[in-house]
N, C-alpha and C positions, 0 to 999 in steps of 0.2 A: 504494500500500500504506500502511495507517495507520502513523503513526510509532511507535505503541505496540508494534508487532511488528518494528520496524526492527533491533533489536540482537540479536546472538547471544550465546552464552555468553562470547565474548572480552571483551565490554564489561563483563559482570558480573565477570569476573576482574579487569579493570583497576580498576573502581570499588571493588573490595574491598581494594585495596592499602592497607597501613597509612598513616595520616595522620601528619604531623609535628605537634609540639606547639607552640602559641603561647599563652603565658600570658594574653594579652589577649583572644584571640578563638578559641582552640582549634585553629587551623590555621597551618601555615607558621612562619616566623620573623620577628620584628620587624626592621624595617630603619630605619636612621637615615641621613639625608642630610647635606648641608653644614650646619654649625652656624649659618650665616647665613640658612638657609631656614626661618625661623620665622614664625609668625603675627604680622603687624604689629599693634601695640597700637592699638585703636580702629577697626581695619578692619571693614568690614561683612561679615557672614556671608552666604554665597550660599544662597538657598532656606531660610534660617534654620538651616542645618546646623552643628553643632559641628565635624564632621569628615567627610571622604570617605576611605574605606579602599581603597587601591590595591594590587593584587597583581601580582607578576611573578617571573621566575626570575632567579637569580644567574648569568646566562648572556649572552655577547656578542650572541646573537641577540635579546636584549631591551635593546638599546642605548638605545632611546628612553626607556624607563623608568629605566634606570640613570643616564643623563645628566640626564634631567628631574628626578630625585630629587636627585642630587648638586649640580646647579647651581640648584636652587630654582625651576624653571619652573612646576611644578605648584602650589607654594605661592603663587607670585606671582599666578597666574591665579585661585586660590581665595580670595584676600583674607583675610577674617577667619575663614574655614572652614579648619580644620587638615587638611593632607594627611598621612594616616597610611599606612604601608607595611607589607606583609608579603611575604616571599620564599618561594618554593616550589621543590621539586626536580622535581616532575612535575605534569602536567596534571590527573590525577584528583583530587589533593588540592586544587588550586586551584578546580576545579569544585565540589567539596564545600563549600569555603569560601564560594563564591558562593551556593550553594543554601541554606546555613545562615545567610546574611546576615552572615557574618564579614568579607567584603569586598564592595565595591559594584561595582568596576571592575577588570578584570584584563588583563594582557598574557599571551597564551597562544598555543599552536600551533593549526593548523587541525584536526587529528584530534580533540583533546580538545573543541574547539568543536563539531564535528559530533556527537561522541558525547554530549556534554552536552545539546545541543539535541534530538536525536532521542530520547534516553532519557527526557526530561521531556515528551514529546509536544509539543515546541516551545513550552514555557511558561516556561522558566527564564532564557534569555539571548537577547541580540541581539549580533551583531557590528556594531560601530559605526565601525570604522576599521581602517586598515592600520598596520603598524609596520616590518616588515623583509622583505626578499626575499633568498634565497640562503643561503650559509653552511653547506651540507651537502656532504660529500665521501665518496667511497669511498677509504679509505687501506689499503694492503696491505703485507705483508712482501715486499720486492722480491727476496729470496732464494728465495721459494716461488712468487711470482706475477709473471709477466713481462708478461702481457697479459690483457684482459678474459676471454678464453676459458678462462684458467687458474683462474678463480673456481670453476668446476665441480669438485666434490669437496672444496672447502675449507671451513673454519670461519670464518664471517663474523658479526661482532656487529652488532646493532641495539640501541637503548636500551631498548625495552620492547615486549612483545607488543601489536600493534595501534596503536603510536604512529606519528607522522607518518613518521619515517624507516623504520620497519619496513614500513609499507604501500608506501612508495616502492621499497624494495629488493625486496620480494616481487613488485611489478609489473614491475620491471626483470628479475628472474629469469624470470618468465613470458614476457616479450618475447624472451628468449634461446632459448625453447623448452624450458626445463628445468622439472622438476616438484619442488615442495616442498609438504609438508603445512603449511599456515599455522599450525595450532595447535601442533604439536610442533616445527616448524622443521626436520624431517628430510626428506631427499630428495637431489636431485642436488647441492644445496648445503646445508650445515648452518647454519641461521640460529640464532645464539646470542643470546638476549635478556640483555643485560648492562648494568647501571647505568653511566651515563657516568663516574661517579666511580671505578669499578674497572676499566673497559675498558683504560686505558693500562697498568696493572699486569698485567692478563691478557695483553695483547699482548706485553709485555716478557718474560713468563714463557714464551711460546711456545704458550700454550693457545688463542690466536686467530691466524688467518692474516691478518685484516684486520677492518675495521669500516666500516659505512655510518652516519656520525654527524654531528651538527651541530658548529659551533664553540662553544667552543674545543677540544672533545675531538679533532677532526680534527687540529688543529695540535699538540696534545700527542702524538699518535701519530707525527706527522712528526718531532717532537723526539726520539722514541725510535727513530728510524731508519726509520719507515714512509715510503711513497711514495704521493702522490696519484695514483690510477689514473683516477678519474673525478670531475668536479665535477657535481653534480646539475643545476646551472643550465643545462648544455649540453643537457639533455633537454627543456627547456621553450621555448615560443615567446618570442623576444626575451630569452632567458636569465633570465626572471623567474618566480618562483613564491612564494606566500606561505609564510613560515616562522613569522611572528608576526603576530597581529592583536589587536585590542582588543575585549573583550567587556564587557557590562554586564548586571546584573540587570534584567529587564524591569520589575519593580516599581519599582526605583530610577530607571530611565529615565522611567517614566510620572510619578512623583511629584516628581522633581528634575531636570528637563531643563536648568535653568540651570547646575547643578553639573556635569552631564555635558558640556555645551557648554564649560564652563571647562576641564575636563580635556582635551577634544579640542583646544581652542585651544592649551593648553600643549604637547600632543603635536606639533601642527603647528609651533609655534614652536621646540620642541626639535629636530625634524628639520631645520628650516631652519638652525638654529645649528650642528648637527652637520656639515651639508654645507659651511657657510661656514668652519668651524673644525675640520677633521678631526683634526689632531694634538692640539689642546687637548681635543677631545671624546673622543678615545681615552684620554687621560690621565684625564679625569673619569670615564669608564666604569670604568676599572681601579681608580680610587680607591674608587668605590662598590662594586665587586666585593670589594675588600679588606675594606670595612666589613661587607658582607653575608655573606661566606664565610670571612673571617679570613685570606685569602691573595690577594695580587695575582698577576696573570699575568706571567711573565717575558717579556721582549721577543721572544724567539724563538717564543713561542706567541701573544702578543697581536698582534704586527704582521701576520702572515698571516691570523689570524682576523678582525681588524678590516677588512682589505682585502677580504675575501670577502663581507662583509655590505653590503647597500644599504638604508638606511632609506628608507621610503616611506609616504606618507599613504594611498595607494591600497591597498585590501585585496586587490586582485588576485583578485576573486571567482570569475572563470572557472577559475582554477587550483585553488581550494578545491573547486569542483564536480568537477573532474577527479580530485582526490585522493579524493573520496568514491567516484567510479566505480572507482578503483583498488582501494579497500578492498572494494567489492562483488565485483570480479573475483577478488580474493584469497581470498574466502570468509570474510572477517572481518566483513562487514556486509551485511545485506539492503538492498535498494533503499530509501534513505531519502527522506523528504519534507522537503526543505530550504527549501521556500517559507516566507519570512518570517524566515529566519535573519539577514538583514541589515536594518538601518535606518541608512542613511547620510545621513538628513535633516540632522542637526546638523553632521556633518562637512562636508557640501557648503555649509552656511550659513557655516561658518568659512572654508572655502576661497574662497567667493565674496567675502567681506569682505576677503580678502587679494589679490583679483584673480586667483585661480588657478582652473583648470577643475574642473568637477565630476568625481567618480569614479563608476564604474558598479557595480551590484550583480549583474550577469549574470542579471537576471530573477529573482533569489532574494530580493527585498526584500519588506517588509511591504506588503500590498495596502491 
């Protein structure tokens, strides 16, 4: 089926969500990293670029971008080209920023990547690497819900209609044999689309019985007395599934491959450093979160959230393909043509130089 017919009205709704304001580029919020991560005087510019604009969320699932910014990995790799950053609260606004050339490269979830790719007939982005796996949990009110079967008849939040966690929860509901209208969220379970920023307060007020959400929202709910009833990783082979990957504008990839390679090298170096220095990396991520959001996470939220995330260079392409299938089954997406959504050439070049094995695109790479 042609990609131009791939999306239903759900994606139009998502794409129409209001965008945040960034004085410099019109989207997101400007982010500043460590004061020492500045352009070195006299350093050579990569591809003649003054800057590379990198987008990500102020979220623990974007740990690579948080730490890479805070510790200066991206700036080091880019040399005389300045690493500039913008943070976003949701995938649609980041995709809009990529489409408008307000950012060049972004850390983003799988569903926005799929939506952005198919909506543009496969012309706006490529997934060029992985970043994180895991970090999604079903947290419930233990006074109302004792077991998974008790979810039926309850009010459970997801972050956004058609987002990655919404699709996962709808798919899980279907696997239980329950019926829910994907658009309205009404049925055997009431699916409440609630911004992650307000979900903890809604849960605390009693208007929600639980939520299927990413970190650190899941741990915030636990801090409010919630109980983790299900970790989504247990539903996937080897307990791994993509929660964050790296996308790039196709135009930028074609015109500035050296800059893209530099960012990918920084990403791989950052992940390597995170794995070797988990406590220091956790502190760095939280420091950057404080800069980006104005508030650091308390230890009772940060510690379990950090523990549930696994940084990875592998985009886990087969799991993205499965997530697209789940969206189709939920009625949120018509069968998409994802051929060409991946281009892992530069990532595998970086990995080879470090003596690491190549990663796979699950047959969805550029031909």
